[in-house]
N, C-alpha and C positions, 0 to 999 in steps of 0.2 A: 626229738625227730617225731612228727604227728606222723601216726598206722596207715590211715590215711587221706588220697591225696583228693583235691576235688575239682575234677576236669574243667578247666580254665574253656567260658565259653565266648570264643571270640566277637568280636566288634560289629555292628552292622555296615561300616567300611572293611570292613577282611571279609565278612561273606559275599560282599555283593564282587568285589576283586575276583576272590576262590569262582562262583558263579561266570565271571566275565574271562574269567583265562579259561576252564572247562569250556568255555562254550566256543569261544578262539582258538583252542586246539580242535573240537571237532570239525571245525569251519570246515569244506571242502578247496583247495588249492593251501592251506595248512602250511609252513613251514613241519622241518622234523624235531620239534623244539615243546618239551611243557613246563610252563615256567609261575609254582601258587606256593613263587615266596612272598614274606611280609602277609601273612592270612592269619597269621597267629594259632595255625595247627599245632593243637597237640596227636596228632600223629596220622600221617600222609593217609585221603578218605580212600574207598575201596574205589571209586571212581576213576583215580589217577590211573590206579595201574590196572584194572578195563582199556581204556585209554590207550598207555603206553604198550600193551597185546595187541590189542586190534588193530592202531593204525599204525605201527611201528615206529615210535616214535624213537630217535638217537639220544638226547640230551635231556635231563631230567632235573629242570632245578626247584632245589625245594632249601635258602636257605631261610634265614632272618626269621624264625617260624621258634615252636613251644615242645617241639619233639625233645622225645624222651628216646622212641627206639625206631630202627628204620623202617623192622616189619609190622604190623599188624596186623588183629587175630583174624585169620580163613584166610591170607592172604599169601600167597607164595613169591619166592623173588624169582622162576621160571617168566614172572610176567613182564618182568625190568628185560629178557636175556636179551634185546637188542640194544637196548641202552651202552654208548660209548661215552657218555659225559656224566657224571653225578656230584653235584653240588650242595653239601650238607654242611656248607659254614653255617654261624652263627644258630644253631642250637644248643640243647638240652641232651644228646645222644655220651649213654653212660658204655655202650658197648656196639659195634656191627657182628652181625647177622651170624653164628657159626656156617652158614654153608653162604657165604658171600662167592664164595671160591666159585657158585652156578654161573656168574656174570661173566661168561667169557670175552666177551663186547668190548668191555671195559677195557677205558683205557686213559680216563681223565676221573683221579675220585680225590675231592675236595674233603673232610672234616675238620677244617681249624675254626678253634673256637669254639672248645666243646667238653664234654668231660670225661671220653673215654681214660682207661686206665690199660688197655692191656685193646691189643692186634689180635681174632682167630689166625689158626694158622692153618686156614683154608684158602687163608689170600695171596699165597703163593701159586694158585694156583687161576690167576689172572692172566694169563698169558697175554695177553694186549696190553697188562698196564704203563705206561710209559709217564703218568703224570698220579708222585703220590702227594700229599699235604694232609701228614696230621700236626701244622702248629698249635702251639699255643692248646696242650691237650695236660691230662695227665701220667703219662707215659714213662712208665720207671722202666718198660726192657722192648727190645723187637726180638721178634720171631723167625728162625732159623730159616725157616721158609721165603723168606724174603729171599733169598738165594737164587729161586727159581723161579723171578720177576727176568727173562728175561729179555725186553725188551723194556725195560725201565729207564729213565731218561733224567729225572727229577722226583729226589726227594723230599721233604724240607722236615724233621724234625726238631727245629728249634723251640723256642721257649717251654718246651717241658721238661722232666724229669730221668731222662736217661747220660746215662754215665758210660756206658759201653758198648758199640757196635758191634754183632754178630760176625763170625771173621764168614760167613756164607755169604757175607755179601760183596765180596773177591768176588764172590760169579756170577754178577750182576757187572758185565765188560759192556754195557754201554748206556751206563749210569754216566750222566754227565756236570750235573751239578747237586751237590750236599750241603744241606744248611742245616748247621745244628749251632751250640754254643761251647766254642772251644775251651771257653772257661770252664763248666762244670763235667768237661769229660775227664773218663782216668784211663779209659784204652780204645783205640789208639791215644796216646799223648797228648796237653795240649800243645805240644810243642807242634806236631803233624797236624792236631785238627786245624791251625793256623793258618797251617800255609795250601791250604785249600783241596779242594775233591781231590786231584791227579797227586797228591801229594798222599793221602789217608789211602784211595786204591789201591797205589803203590806199598803202603806201608801194610796193606792188607793183603796182599798179593803173596808177596813177603814171607808174612806167618803161614799162610794157607801151602808156601811151595809149587809158586803160578808165578808164570812168567807175563812181566805187565804190559799190556799194546794198548796203544788208547783207544777212547771210543769209538773214534770214525772208521776204524776198518771192519768193528763188528755191525754197521748200521747198514752195510748195504745189503740186500732181500739173499738169503736164501737160496740158490738154485737150485736143490733137490735136497729131498726131502731125507736118503739114507743119508746125506753128507754136513745137515747144519749141522750138528754134535759136535764132529770132529773141527768142522771149518771155523766157529764160535770158540772150540780150545784154543787153533792151533792153527793159526793164514798159512805155512808150509803145504797141508792138505792141498788144494785145491792147486799151486802150482806146481806138482807133482803132477795131479793128473791131469792141469794142461797141457803138459808138454809132452805126457806118453799119448791126449789123445787130438793132438793138434787140429789134424783137418778135422777130426768129426765139430771141433770148435769151429773151427772157419768157415762151414757148411751152415753150422746153427747162428753162427753170428750173420751172415749173406740175408738167411731166410729172418733172422731179427729186424736188422734194418729192412728190408722189403716190408715184412709186416708193420718197423714204426713208421716207413712211409703210408704204408690204404691209412693206417692209425689217427695221421697226420690230416691227410687228406681228407678223413670220414670224420675230427675231430673241426677243422676249417669248417667242413658244410654243418652237423652241428649244430659251429656256432652261430654261423648266419640267420637258424633255422629257428634258432635260441632267441639271435637280434630282430630277428622280425617278430617270433610271439612276443614278446618283450612290448616291443613298441603297438602288436594290436591290444595286450592284454594293459597295456599304462593307457590304451585311445578306450577300450570299454572302458576301466578302472576308474577315468575322468569323467565318461560319462552318467556310471551310476554312480558318479559321488556327486552329481549336481542335480540327477534326480533323485538322487536319498534328500536333499536340499529343497527339493524343490517339495517334495511329500513332507519332509520334517517340517517345514518351515508353513504348508497347509497346515496339518497336524496340531502346528502349535493354535496357528488361525481359531481353525477348529474349539480347539479345545478351552481356550480364549472365551470361545463367545458362549459354550457350556457352561461353564464355570460362573461367566457374569448371569447367563439362563438362571441358570441354578440359585447362585445371591440373589437374583429377585426372586424366586419361588420361595425362597425360603425365608426371604426375610416379610412377603405375603401369607406362606400359611404362619408365620409367627404370630404377627398382627390379629390374624384371623381366628387363632387357638387366644391370644387373648381378651380380643371379642367378646369370643364365645365364653371363656372363665367369667366373663364379668357381668356380661349377662346372667349366668346361671347364677353366680354371686347377688344378680341383684334377684330373679328368681325363685333362690332358695330366703332370700330376707320378707319379698311379701308371702311366701307360704307362709314364714315363721308367727309371721303378722296376722296373717288370718285367720291361724291355729291361734293363735292368743284370746282373738276377739270370740274363737269359736267357744273356745273354753272358757271365755267372762259368760258367756247367750246358755253355753250348756250351766252354769252354775245359778242364773238366773233363775232360768224356768224350772230347775229345777226344782230352787224354793217359793217358786212358783205353783210350781205343781207338789209340791206339799201342801203347800196353806189348802190349793184347793180341796188336796181328796180330804183333809181335818174338815173343810165346812159339809164335805156332802156325803161323809157320814156320820157327821150330825145331824146333817138333812133327812138320811134314814131311817133316824135313829127316834126321828121325831115325828108327831102325829098330821102335823102341817106347820107350813114357814109362812112365816110372816115380815116383812123387809119396814122396820123401824124406822118412818126419816121424819123431818123436821116437816112443819108446815107449809112452812117457805121454797121448799123443792115444787118444781111447777109440779104435775098431771104426767105430765110426758117420762119426763126424766122417772120417776114410779116404777111408767112400764116400761121401758128400757131396761133397768135394772134389773125387775122380776126376768124377762126375757131374757134377757146373757149372762144368766146365772143356769139356764137350762142349755141356751143353744152355742152362747160366741162368745163368752165368758171365764173359763179354763183357768188365768193365770187372775183370781182376783188376787185385793190385796189385802196385802195378810194382815194389818190392823188399823181401825178406825177410831181416829181423837173420842174424846168421852160425849159431845154433844150430837154427834152420829151411830150409832153402833146396831151395829146386826148382828140379830139375838133372833131365839129360835125358844117359842111361850105356846103353849098350850090356848088354841083359839077360840073364841066365842062361839056365837049363833050366828051374830053379823059378819064375822069375819069369816068365819066357812062360810056361810053364802055366798061371799065375793069371789074368795078362791071359788067356787065352784061356776062362779060363773065366767071368774078367768078361764078356767077349764074347758068351758059350755062353749057351741059352737052356735054363734044367734042367727035369726030365721033370713036377717040381711046379710050377713056375709053368703050364707045357701045359694039366694038371689044372683049373688054378684059374682057367684063360684064363674070363672071361665075356664067349664069343663073340657071345651077341644084343647083350648092353651094348652093346659096344664096335662092332661093327658098324654100333647105332644111333647112336653117338658116332660110328661114321669120317661115316656117312651126312651127321647134320647138320651136322661140320664142314667138310665136301663140298657141302654146299649153299650152309651162309654165304660157304666160297669162292669157290660160284660168283654168288654175289649178287654178292659186290662188284664181280668185274669184269660182270657187266649191269644195274646198279644207274641209269646214266646212260638206261639205253633204258628199265628197270623207271618210272623216275622220270616220266618225261614217259606212258607208256603208263598210270600207277594213274590216271588224273583222269580220260581218255579215258573205262580202265572202271568208274568211280563213277557217270559222269555217265549212263554205259548202262544201268546194275547197277538206277540209282532211277527210268530211267525205263521198265526191263519190268516186271510186274508179280510180284504173292507166290505163285502158282502156278511164273511160270517158275525160279523165285528158289532157289525149294527144289527144284525139282526139278533145277536146276543144280548146285548144293550139296550133293547127294547122289549125283549125277557124278561131282563131283569127289570127295569125300570117295573114291566106292570105288575112282576114276581113281592119286589118292595113294599110295590104301591097296596099290591093286598096283603099285604105281610104289616104294614104302619096301619092300616084298613083295621084289620082284624087284632091288632095288639092296641091300637085304643078302644075298640070293641071291649076287650080284656081287659084291660088295666079299668076302665068307666062301671064293668060288672066283678072285679077278681078286687077283693078288700087285700089278699097278702101281696100282689106285685105291688096294689099302689103304696103296704108297709115298705116296702122294697127299693121300688123309690123313691121314700120321703126317707128314710136311712141312705140308701148311699148321697142323697143333697144335703143329710144333716152333714155326714163323713165330711163330704168338699167343701159341707161353707160353715165348716169347726174352727176358729182360730187356733187351734192350738195343735189340731194333727197338721193344719196345711202349715205351720210354720218349722212340726217335725221333717212332714216331707222334703220342704224347703233345705233344713242342713242336712238332709239326706245327700238328697244333693250335690249339696255343695263335697259335702265331703267326700261324696264319689270321684269328682270331679278332679280334687287335691288330692285323691290318691291315685288317679291315674298321672295327674302332673306330675308325682314323686314320683310313680314309676320310669314316666320317661325321661325326666332328670337324673336315680342313678343309670339307666341307661345311658345316657349321654356322655356320667362322668367315665363311667368303666369305656366308651371306646374313646374321651379322653386323656384314658389312665391316667386321671388326678382320681387317691384316693382320699384325698384332704376331704375332711366334713363327713365324712361315709359316718360313722357311727353319731352325728345329729338328724342328719335322712333317715338312720334305724330308727334313732327315738319318735321323728315328728310323725311316722308314719306310723310305727308304734300306741301311736298316743290317742293316732285318728281310728285306728283300728278299733280301742276298746273304746272311744265314743259313737263311732259309726254302731257298736253293736246296744248302746246305752241306748241310742238311738231308734235300732229296731224294737227294745225291750220297751219302749216308751209308748210306739207308737202301736203293740200291739196291746199295750196296757189302755192308751186312751181311747180303740176304739169299742174293746168293753163295757171301756165306764161310760159311751155314747149307746152303746144296747141293751147297757142296763137305765139310763132313760127312757130308753124310747119303749123300754117294759112298763116304766113307772105312767109313758103317761097313756099308755094304751088300757094298762089296771085303773085309767079316772076314767080315761072317758066313758060316754054311753054309747053301748057294744049295738042299741039300735039306731046309734047315725048314723045316719046316710051320707056317700060319703068322707066320711070326718077325716083321711086320709088326703084325701085332695085339698080340701080347704086345712090344715095345715102343710102340705107341703108349699101352697099358694102364698100361705102367710110368710115359710121359711122363704119363699122366691121374693116376696116383695119384700122385705127387711131391711134396715137401711147398713151397713156398715158402723162399726163401729167410730169411729173416726168423725166421718158423719154427722151422728147420729150428737155428734160433744161437740161438734160446732154450733149447727144447733140451734142447744142449749148455753152455749153463750162463751166457749171457748174460743183462743184468738188462732189460726190456722199455721200461725206459726208455731206456738206449743206443740200442737198437735204432732205437727213435722217434727219438731226436734225430740219429741219423745218417742216418736217410730223409729229416729233413727237413731235414737239410741237403744232400741228395744227395748222402751221402760213403757209398751203400752200400757198394761197391768194395768201403771197408775193415772190413768186417765179418769174413770169419777171418781176416784180423789180430789182431783185437779179441778173437775167440774165443779163438785160439790163446792168447794171452799173456794167458788168463783176467781182463781187463781193466774193475774195475766204474767205478761214477761216483765212488766215495769213490777209487777209487789217480788216478784225475782231476784230482780236487780238489787232490792232492797229486805230482803232474807237471806240467810245464811244457812249452813250446814246444819246447826242444830235446829234449825223452824224446819227446815225439811223434814227431818228425824220422824218430830213434834206432830209432824204434819201425817207421814205414814210409810213414806220411804226408808226400807232400809238399810238400802247396802249404803257406803259410805262412799266408796269409787262411784257410784252413779250420782249420788249427792252435790261432789262436786263437779263432776260434768255437766251436768244438766244447768247448775249456776255462773259455770265458762262461759257451755253457748250459748243459754239466754244471754247474759254479758254483750256478747259477742255479736245475736242477730238487732243488741240494741244502738251499737256502736256501730253497726251497718248501717242501720237504717236513719240515727241522724247526723252521716254524713251523707248522707244520700241527700240532692237539690231540691230543694222546695219548688213545683211548678206556681205558676200564676194562678190564682184562684181562676174560675169560670166569673163573665156576670151572673147574678144573682136571674133566678130564673130560667137558667141555661143547661142542658142537663145535656152532657159529656158521657159519653156509651164506654165501660169499662171490658174489661178484659178479668176474667179471672187471675187471683198469683198462683203464681206458677209453684209446687211445694217442692223445699228441697228435698231432692233425692237422698232415699236410705245409702248409707255409707255398704258398698256392696264389692266382693275380690274382683283384684284385678287383673287383669286379661294378663296371662300369659307370653312373652316375645315374640315377637315371628318365626322366630326360630325355632321353639319348640312346637307352635302353634304347626310349623308345615312340617315338622316330624308325625307321619302316621303310625298312632302304637300299632304296632303287629305282635300278632302273634307268636311268641319265639318259639315254641315248637314247630308248628306249619308255613309261617315266614312267608304267607302268604292273606290269611284275614284278619280284619285287626280282634284287639283285643277286649274282650266280652264280659269276663265273670272274677273278679273278685275275691279272693281266695285271703280266709279269716284262718289265725289270727294272725296268718305276719299281715296284710292290707297290702299285696301288691297284684296289681292287675296290667296279667303277662303271655292272657291266654282264650284263647276263643272255645266257646259253646260244646264244641266236637271235639277241639284234642282235651282238656281239661275230663272229660268224664273217666280215663282210663286213670289219673294221677292219680295220687297220694300224697305225695311234695309236692314241695314249691321251686319250683324248674329251677328258680334265683337263690336261693333261701337256705333250700334243702328242707325250710320245717314244715311239721304237717297240716295238713290241708284239717280244721273242724269244720269249716261249709265256707258253702260258694256261692257266691251271689251272683247276678246276670243283670251288666246294667245297658242303659241302651242306647244310642252316640246320636245326636240331635244332626237332622240331617240338611 
């Protein structure tokens, strides 16, 4: 037998039935019955005791449950003091409470089909008990106190283990029905028990020395409290008293008849009023039921509309969520492709930078430089190669084939004179110097350089100035505008005069233009701007995923953001390194220049300003426009001088293989295959184009310049991500303006990031802060 029993949990239907019955018993106008049967209870709830006590219930029905005890903890039987009928059949009761005698108002007790082994002795205190049903239990004997049940009329002890009846049962003179198993009885004998209740009672009275009288004589109410006991034991007692007090009884009987007649009239009036009240109650109940039906129908219709609206809204939200997830997946794929292209481009730029650095180091340690070219190349290509080595060719080809070799030698006297002629400024260039235009260009360049350094302060002060200007009057605005124009004109004239006179400012303007024109520096700036945009989009994508509660592919986003952060740090270092290299080139130019040459930096500025782009020069040298656009598209513009030297065309590329391009000097294997594939596609597209009819000889048709294919650019993010503003996660008011390294999150504005030491999104330490500026 287990030591611990697990309390059985009622089902949902049983729990609902219990709640309904408890609510029904508490309603106004409810009857005196509390029915909590068939609720799968293991104990009577405390609320049932409280309800019986407060509402004075008369009938408590708790049959067909799993009760093992009538009285749970912290409850008292006094709460059931008003109960007259207690139905506990079909349970698992093993014993009744020892103080059950406190239920003095109890008239019916039904404990059929339980597991009772004995009855408490206090059961004799139930002086108003009329029916006691202990059928189908494990009782072996009955207590002697049953003889004190002076009102008991029905007793059922069948289907039990009782073999003997107590003699005190003879004192129960009101017993009308006694049910038992006669075949198993020992006392009284089976013959007596089989004869019926009257025979059993006669046998017990004879054994107790009492005279038997029928129960009908003891069912009359006791007229006097003092003579109640004698009237039950001997019916001759009241007869003697009536004979001695006959006059008093006649008077009392007449008074009783009058009271009875009065009571009958009151009863009739009460019944009339009761019938009228019942009619009104039935009418009100009918109206209430009709109103309930109408309200219920309205509620049902409203609920159906709400359910339909909710289902439509849920379908819309599911479709919207699926669409957002598809857009997020597409954006992630685009970002992954762009990161892969950036990494490939960075590898090519790194190799080119190493080659350029080795060439410049060799040039530093050589006394003079000479580019040895074959006589077949024109003079203009020779001049271009020399100038591009200084200004615009940071990514020079890694190697040249044997017919054309770039070498460094000790120059003779004629070559040195030629070099000095190149570095010197001719009289013709001095006369053709556009002093005013160059000075204005220098002024503009210095202004742009200064603005780029002070843009952080100007960005904050600009909004305040706009607000102040909007609040000022039109007259003040015109006056200030005229004053500012005059000041600007005076400052511009002074700056132009100062630039024409001061060589240091001319040198600074030349340095700013050199940085702006430098191809490698421009590519690094472009890549930095692209990586900043990608980091901003990655941060928006990560916040979007958190708002949608989707944690998939989170590790991929973190990995991409880490790669972009590392690449950004590397590009910043390369940018600083390239600026240092440009300053060294400027120092070499200054050392080789003639110190007494007038307007030296103005002429150098004009020469750099008039310099043509690399692609245009190579087109003038004979390269096809489509081939130049192809190399620019594949970020292989540093191989343009090699293709120009070998005079390679698209037709030649269609007949060449990867090995031929490797011999020419294209070192990257993947780039060789891409060049050959794109060249074949261009040739196929050209051949598939329909030929136009040739114009008559001598007629010249106007031609438009051929459009160059645009380079591959990062695709724009989806409209949903663009519409979402990248707001600061701290103040939730301003836009995010700072990049945190090393994590790469773009999540804070400039004001909120100052006191931060860790990233608000990933909690990593902030090693460096970078300011980005959104284009308006």
